[in-house]
N, C-alpha and C positions, 0 to 999 in steps of 0.2 A: 196722325200727319209724317210722323216717319216713318210707319208702315206700309205709305202711299208712292211714298216716296223711292222707300225700297223697291215695293213692284214695280212701278215702270222702269228705275234702272235695271232689273232685274228680266222684264219685258222684250226693252230693247237689247241687250247683252245677247238674251235667247235669242232675239229675232239675227242679230249682227252671226253669231256663231253658227246657223242652219245657212245662212248666205254663205260663208266660207264654210263650210260637210259637203254644200252644193256644189261651187265651186272647186272645191279638192277635189271630189267625186269625178268631175268632167276632166280636167288634167290627170289621171290616174286611168280615165278610158278610152282618153283621145289616142294615145300610143299604142296602148293596149289592143286597138283595134283597127289598126292602120291607116288613121285618118291622119296620122303624121308619125313620122319615122320616129324611132324610141333610139337612134343614134344621135338625131338632134335635139328632141325631146323627151327625156326619159321619163317615166310614171314617176308622178308626186312622190309615191314612196318612198324609189330609188335616190330622191332628190333630199327627205328625210332623212334616209340610210348616212347619205353622203355628208348633210349639216351635222347630226350627232356625232359624226366620226372625225367633223373637224374640231368639234367644238370640245374634243378631247386633246388638240395641238394647241401649244402654247402661243402658237402664230396667230390661231386665230384670236385670241382673247386680246395679244398686241395690235393690231390690225383694226378690228372693235374700239379698242379704246383711242388709238392713233385717231379714226375717220371721225368718232365723238366728241374727241377735244380740238381736231380743226373748226368742226362741226360750230359747239360751244364758242372756241377764241372767237371764231368770224362770225358769228352771229351779234355777239356780243359788243364787238367792236363796233359791227355797222348799227347796231339798237342806238347806242350812245353816241355815235356821230351824226346821226339820223336826226334823232330828238335834238339835240345840240344846236348844229347847223339849223333847222327846219325851225324850231323856238328862236332863232336869231334874225332868219330873214324873212318870217313871217310874221316879225315884231314891227318890221320897217317896208312903208307900202314902197317905197323906193327903191329900196334895195331887192326888193320881191318882181318887180315890177325888171329892172337890172339883169337878174340871175336867171331869170324866169328860161329866154331862150337859149342862154347855157345848160340848163337844165334839161332842157326837153331835147337839146342838141347829143350830149349823152350819155340820156337814161336810156334811148331804144341799143346805144351799140350792144352786141353781144358779149356776155363776159369770155365766151371759148375764142373771139376774135383778141383775147389778148392774152394766150397761151405762150405766143411766140413769144413775144416781148418778156412774160415772167419769166419764160424758160430761158432768157438771155440773161438777167439779172439773178433768177437765186437758183436755175436749174432744179434738177428732180426734189425739193425738199417742203416741208410746212410753210415756208413762206411763198411759195407761190400759191401753194391750195388756199391763203387767208389771203391774198389781195384778189384771185377770183370773187371768192366768197364773200368779202367783204363790196366788193363793188357790184356786186349783182345785188346783193340783200338791202346796201344802203338806200338805196330807192325806194324803195318797195316804204322803211317806217319816214322817209323825209318826204314823199308825197305827200302821204296820209296826214303826215305832221303840220304840214303847210296848208293841207285843207282843213285842220280842224281850225290852226290858227285864223283862217276867214272865214269860218264860221262861230267866230262870236259873237253872240248878239251887239251890236252897236247902244242898245239903250244899256245892258249892264255893264258894259267898257266908260259908258259916260258917268255913269251912277257910280263907277269906283273912283272916278277923274272926279269928280263932284265931293265924296267922302274922302279926298286927298289921300286917294290910296298911291303911294309910289311905284315905279317902274314893275318892283320888284312884288307888293303888292297884289297889282292886277294881276302880272302873271301867274301866282300862286292859287287867288281865289278866284279868276275870270277866265283867263284865257287855259290853265292846267286841267281842269273837269270840263273843258268845253273838247280841248284836244285830244283828251285821254282816250276816250272811246275810240278816235281815231288811229291812236296808238298802236291800240292792244290788235286791232286789225293787221295795223301796218307790221307787229310782232310775229302775229300768227303765218302773216304771209310771206314776209321774208326767213322764219322759220323752215319752211319747207324749202324755196329757194336754196336756202344754206347749205340746204341735205343736199339737195341735186347737184350743187356745184361742186360742194367737195368730192362727190361719189366720181362724178365726173373728170377733176382735175386729175383724182386718183389714177384713174383708168388711162386719161390720156398722159399725163403728163410724168406717169410711175411712180409720183408720189407714194410714202407707206400708207398702208389702210387698206380697207374691203377695194377699193376699187382698184388697187394694182393687182389684189389677191384673185380678183374677177380674171383680171386679163391675163395674169398666166396659169390660172388654169381653163381659160380657154387657147393659150399657146398651146397648154401643154395637151389637149384634148380631153381633159378631164371633167366632160360635158355636166353631169350631174352636180361635181363639186364648184363650178361654173353654176349652175342656176341654183346650189342652195345656196353661197353669196347672194346673189341676186335677192333671193326669199328675205334671207337678214337684211339687207337693206331695206326691204320692201315694210317688213316689221316695223323695222326703225320708226321709218315716215310715218304707221300707223300712229306708234308712241307718241312721239311728236309732235301727232297731230290731238291727240286728246290729251297732251299735257298741256297744250297752247290754248286750249280751248276749259279744262279747267281754270288757268292760272285766269285767265280771260274775265268767268266768270266769278271768281272771287275778287278779283280787282276790281270789277264791273256790277257787284251784285247792288249800289246803288241806281245804278241806272233804268232808265226805263224797259229799254231793249234786252236786258235780262230779266226784273223783277215779273215780267208776266210768264215767264216759262219758269219761272221758280214759285210762282202762284198758285198755276197749271200741278204742279208736280207735289203741292203742299196740301192740294184739296180732296178730300177722301172721296 
């Protein structure tokens, strides 16, 4: 069974690497045959060389650390706040109805629309980035948790009441298992949104991080270096998505949505 899982994982990784190789070949070829100007879009080999050069500078690793720190802290705050508020609001039907219109009013507001406000309040600091990241990410978690609480089986809830489960017992044994799949989906979505807003805020506001380095490279005419930093942000996005999916599978190993895929992987 482990051999079958290894073969499947190896096959998926191989297909992914082939796709990346083809994509890299296209990026290398387009500037060299003149389809796009190498002044504005250098070959991927030049971008990789610039990335290797930047990786030898301490400023690169400091910027990477600052971006990852802003992303992680903002995501953690959004997950904790979204989960807590979602469980609280969803547990009371009256409260859910009272807050529904407010949530629907605030949720569509783009985080970038708050940039002038956060700059006035906090300037070009990590606090400005955190405000934008939390505001954009918390809705992904909050809405999913609300959906999860509403999806609780009324029969299961009434059964818990008949067995004299208190509110905490109902939350732990009935509401939480139903809500957890929704929460994991919300976390996966929020992780991607948090990364996007982290880079965007650094790029526009000038807060320290990879986004600021992209802006500095662009303004200085270092096109290859700019794309090198863009490539790093893309690699971070891939890593974030992979980690989120692995975490989701580990946490949700008992759920029917995960068990079939695990069973197929174990089948010889």
